[in-house]
RODRENBA-421197 format. One record per residue (C-alpha): residue in three letters; chain; x, y, z. Coordinates in steps of 0.05 Angstrom, whole numbers, padded with zeros to 5 digits, m for minus. Example, Ala and Ser with C-alpha at 12.3 -4.5 7.8 and 13.67 -1.06 7.14 Angstrom:
BEGIN
<site><tido>Ala</tido><baza>A</baza><px>00246</px><py>m00090</py><pz>00156</pz></site>
<site><tido>Ser</tido><baza>A</baza><px>00273</px><py>m00021</py><pz>00143</pz></site>
# end
This chain:
BEGIN
<site><tido>Met</tido><baza>A</baza><px>02219</px><py>01750</py><pz>01985</pz></site>
<site><tido>Phe</tido><baza>A</baza><px>02190</px><py>01706</py><pz>01936</pz></site>
<site><tido>Tyr</tido><baza>A</baza><px>02233</px><py>01649</py><pz>01960</pz></site>
<site><tido>Leu</tido><baza>A</baza><px>02203</px><py>01665</py><pz>02035</pz></site>
<site><tido>Phe</tido><baza>A</baza><px>02133</px><py>01665</py><pz>02005</pz></site>
<site><tido>Ala</tido><baza>A</baza><px>02143</px><py>01597</py><pz>01965</pz></site>
<site><tido>Thr</tido><baza>A</baza><px>02177</px><py>01570</py><pz>02025</pz></site>
<site><tido>Ala</tido><baza>A</baza><px>02114</px><py>01590</py><pz>02071</pz></site>
<site><tido>Ile</tido><baza>A</baza><px>02071</px><py>01560</py><pz>02015</pz></site>
<site><tido>Ile</tido><baza>A</baza><px>02099</px><py>01493</py><pz>02016</pz></site>
<site><tido>Ile</tido><baza>A</baza><px>02101</px><py>01484</py><pz>02091</pz></site>
<site><tido>Gly</tido><baza>A</baza><px>02023</px><py>01512</py><pz>02086</pz></site>
<site><tido>Val</tido><baza>A</baza><px>02005</px><py>01460</py><pz>02036</pz></site>
<site><tido>Thr</tido><baza>A</baza><px>02043</px><py>01408</py><pz>02079</pz></site>
<site><tido>Met</tido><baza>A</baza><px>01997</px><py>01428</py><pz>02141</pz></site>
<site><tido>Leu</tido><baza>A</baza><px>01936</px><py>01425</py><pz>02098</pz></site>
<site><tido>Tyr</tido><baza>A</baza><px>01950</px><py>01357</py><pz>02081</pz></site>
<site><tido>Ile</tido><baza>A</baza><px>01967</px><py>01338</py><pz>02152</pz></site>
<site><tido>Arg</tido><baza>A</baza><px>01897</px><py>01374</py><pz>02173</pz></site>
<site><tido>Phe</tido><baza>A</baza><px>01857</px><py>01339</py><pz>02115</pz></site>
<site><tido>Ser</tido><baza>A</baza><px>01892</px><py>01270</py><pz>02136</pz></site>
<site><tido>Gly</tido><baza>A</baza><px>01854</px><py>01274</py><pz>02203</pz></site>
<site><tido>Lys</tido><baza>A</baza><px>01897</px><py>01304</py><pz>02255</pz></site>
<site><tido>Asp</tido><baza>A</baza><px>01866</px><py>01375</py><pz>02282</pz></site>
<site><tido>Tyr</tido><baza>A</baza><px>01926</px><py>01407</py><pz>02274</pz></site>
<site><tido>Pro</tido><baza>A</baza><px>02001</px><py>01405</py><pz>02256</pz></site>
<site><tido>Ser</tido><baza>A</baza><px>02062</px><py>01407</py><pz>02305</pz></site>
<site><tido>Leu</tido><baza>A</baza><px>02071</px><py>01477</py><pz>02340</pz></site>
<site><tido>Gly</tido><baza>A</baza><px>02141</px><py>01481</py><pz>02305</pz></site>
<site><tido>Met</tido><baza>A</baza><px>02116</px><py>01474</py><pz>02233</pz></site>
<site><tido>Ala</tido><baza>A</baza><px>02057</px><py>01526</py><pz>02248</pz></site>
<site><tido>Leu</tido><baza>A</baza><px>02119</px><py>01572</py><pz>02278</pz></site>
<site><tido>Leu</tido><baza>A</baza><px>02160</px><py>01560</py><pz>02215</pz></site>
<site><tido>His</tido><baza>A</baza><px>02107</px><py>01572</py><pz>02167</pz></site>
<site><tido>Gly</tido><baza>A</baza><px>02086</px><py>01641</py><pz>02203</pz></site>
<site><tido>Ile</tido><baza>A</baza><px>02160</px><py>01662</py><pz>02208</pz></site>
<site><tido>Phe</tido><baza>A</baza><px>02171</px><py>01656</py><pz>02133</pz></site>
<site><tido>Ala</tido><baza>A</baza><px>02108</px><py>01688</py><pz>02114</pz></site>
<site><tido>Val</tido><baza>A</baza><px>02116</px><py>01750</py><pz>02164</pz></site>
<site><tido>Ile</tido><baza>A</baza><px>02190</px><py>01763</py><pz>02138</pz></site>
<site><tido>Gly</tido><baza>A</baza><px>02163</px><py>01760</py><pz>02066</pz></site>
<site><tido>Leu</tido><baza>A</baza><px>02111</px><py>01807</py><pz>02084</pz></site>
<site><tido>Ile</tido><baza>A</baza><px>02153</px><py>01855</py><pz>02120</pz></site>
<site><tido>Ile</tido><baza>A</baza><px>02206</px><py>01851</py><pz>02062</pz></site>
<site><tido>Met</tido><baza>A</baza><px>02144</px><py>01864</py><pz>02016</pz></site>
<site><tido>Ile</tido><baza>A</baza><px>02121</px><py>01921</py><pz>02060</pz></site>
<site><tido>Val</tido><baza>A</baza><px>02185</px><py>01960</py><pz>02060</pz></site>
<site><tido>Thr</tido><baza>A</baza><px>02193</px><py>01947</py><pz>01984</pz></site>
<site><tido>Ala</tido><baza>A</baza><px>02123</px><py>01976</py><pz>01968</pz></site>
<site><tido>Ala</tido><baza>A</baza><px>02139</px><py>02037</py><pz>02017</pz></site>
<site><tido>Asp</tido><baza>A</baza><px>02201</px><py>02045</py><pz>01978</pz></site>
<site><tido>Tyr</tido><baza>A</baza><px>02160</px><py>02054</py><pz>01914</pz></site>
<site><tido>Ala</tido><baza>A</baza><px>02106</px><py>02091</py><pz>01945</pz></site>
<site><tido>Asn</tido><baza>A</baza><px>02118</px><py>02153</py><pz>01899</pz></site>
<site><tido>Arg</tido><baza>A</baza><px>02116</px><py>02110</py><pz>01840</pz></site>
<site><tido>Thr</tido><baza>A</baza><px>02063</px><py>02059</py><pz>01813</pz></site>
<site><tido>Ser</tido><baza>A</baza><px>02078</px><py>01996</py><pz>01851</pz></site>
<site><tido>His</tido><baza>A</baza><px>02054</px><py>01926</py><pz>01820</pz></site>
<site><tido>Phe</tido><baza>A</baza><px>02058</px><py>01904</py><pz>01896</pz></site>
<site><tido>Thr</tido><baza>A</baza><px>01995</px><py>01944</py><pz>01919</pz></site>
<site><tido>Gly</tido><baza>A</baza><px>01948</px><py>01892</py><pz>01907</pz></site>
<site><tido>Pro</tido><baza>A</baza><px>01984</px><py>01825</py><pz>01927</pz></site>
<site><tido>Leu</tido><baza>A</baza><px>02003</px><py>01862</py><pz>01990</pz></site>
<site><tido>Ile</tido><baza>A</baza><px>01936</px><py>01881</py><pz>02010</pz></site>
<site><tido>Leu</tido><baza>A</baza><px>01915</px><py>01805</py><pz>01997</pz></site>
<site><tido>Phe</tido><baza>A</baza><px>01976</px><py>01776</py><pz>02036</pz></site>
<site><tido>Cys</tido><baza>A</baza><px>01954</px><py>01826</py><pz>02096</pz></site>
<site><tido>Ile</tido><baza>A</baza><px>01883</px><py>01796</py><pz>02096</pz></site>
<site><tido>Ala</tido><baza>A</baza><px>01911</px><py>01730</py><pz>02091</pz></site>
<site><tido>Ala</tido><baza>A</baza><px>01956</px><py>01744</py><pz>02149</pz></site>
<site><tido>Leu</tido><baza>A</baza><px>01898</px><py>01763</py><pz>02194</pz></site>
<site><tido>Gly</tido><baza>A</baza><px>01864</px><py>01698</py><pz>02180</pz></site>
<site><tido>Gly</tido><baza>A</baza><px>01929</px><py>01663</py><pz>02197</pz></site>
<site><tido>Ile</tido><baza>A</baza><px>01930</px><py>01699</py><pz>02262</pz></site>
<site><tido>Val</tido><baza>A</baza><px>01863</px><py>01677</py><pz>02277</pz></site>
<site><tido>Leu</tido><baza>A</baza><px>01878</px><py>01604</py><pz>02260</pz></site>
<site><tido>Phe</tido><baza>A</baza><px>01947</px><py>01607</py><pz>02302</pz></site>
<site><tido>Thr</tido><baza>A</baza><px>01919</px><py>01641</py><pz>02362</pz></site>
<site><tido>Gly</tido><baza>A</baza><px>01847</px><py>01625</py><pz>02361</pz></site>
<site><tido>Tyr</tido><baza>A</baza><px>01854</px><py>01550</py><pz>02346</pz></site>
<site><tido>His</tido><baza>A</baza><px>01925</px><py>01520</py><pz>02343</pz></site>
<site><tido>Leu</tido><baza>A</baza><px>01950</px><py>01553</py><pz>02411</pz></site>
<site><tido>Arg</tido><baza>A</baza><px>01884</px><py>01529</py><pz>02443</pz></site>
<site><tido>Lys</tido><baza>A</baza><px>01892</px><py>01460</py><pz>02417</pz></site>
<site><tido>Arg</tido><baza>A</baza><px>01825</px><py>01470</py><pz>02382</pz></site>
<site><tido>Pro</tido><baza>A</baza><px>01812</px><py>01429</py><pz>02313</pz></site>
<site><tido>Leu</tido><baza>A</baza><px>01829</px><py>01488</py><pz>02259</pz></site>
<site><tido>Pro</tido><baza>A</baza><px>01770</px><py>01496</py><pz>02218</pz></site>
<site><tido>Lys</tido><baza>A</baza><px>01780</px><py>01471</py><pz>02147</pz></site>
<site><tido>Gly</tido><baza>A</baza><px>01742</px><py>01526</py><pz>02108</pz></site>
<site><tido>Leu</tido><baza>A</baza><px>01788</px><py>01578</py><pz>02142</pz></site>
<site><tido>Ile</tido><baza>A</baza><px>01845</px><py>01541</py><pz>02124</pz></site>
<site><tido>Val</tido><baza>A</baza><px>01829</px><py>01535</py><pz>02054</pz></site>
<site><tido>Ala</tido><baza>A</baza><px>01802</px><py>01606</py><pz>02046</pz></site>
<site><tido>His</tido><baza>A</baza><px>01873</px><py>01632</py><pz>02082</pz></site>
<site><tido>Gly</tido><baza>A</baza><px>01911</px><py>01584</py><pz>02032</pz></site>
<site><tido>Ala</tido><baza>A</baza><px>01875</px><py>01608</py><pz>01970</pz></site>
<site><tido>Leu</tido><baza>A</baza><px>01884</px><py>01680</py><pz>01993</pz></site>
<site><tido>Ala</tido><baza>A</baza><px>01957</px><py>01678</py><pz>01995</pz></site>
<site><tido>Ile</tido><baza>A</baza><px>01967</px><py>01632</py><pz>01934</pz></site>
<site><tido>Val</tido><baza>A</baza><px>01927</px><py>01685</py><pz>01897</pz></site>
<site><tido>Ala</tido><baza>A</baza><px>01973</px><py>01739</py><pz>01922</pz></site>
<site><tido>Phe</tido><baza>A</baza><px>02033</px><py>01702</py><pz>01907</pz></site>
<site><tido>Val</tido><baza>A</baza><px>02014</px><py>01689</py><pz>01835</pz></site>
<site><tido>Trp</tido><baza>A</baza><px>01989</px><py>01757</py><pz>01828</pz></site>
<site><tido>Met</tido><baza>A</baza><px>02057</px><py>01788</py><pz>01859</pz></site>
<site><tido>Leu</tido><baza>A</baza><px>02097</px><py>01743</py><pz>01807</pz></site>
<site><tido>Ala</tido><baza>A</baza><px>02060</px><py>01760</py><pz>01748</pz></site>
# end
């Protein structure tokens, strides 16, 4: 799970660089790959958190943040990327910052 999220973050930082370099959006393949790694990591995290439902889970907080970040990613992908509209830089930064905070919290 950690490696999946780390890979998604690396691809996400690459896409951030592409957007801030002047392109309106990165390639569709890169966006899909980023989403696939993040979604698989999120599914594994949900299953793990559900397994620990009867005990205190340190995944609860990061899981909530990752879910909110995922909603932002869905908006970016479906509302902007697929429609070939320029991705809003503020939403990109908020989406990424939230995911990185969740990742660091998960590792702590």
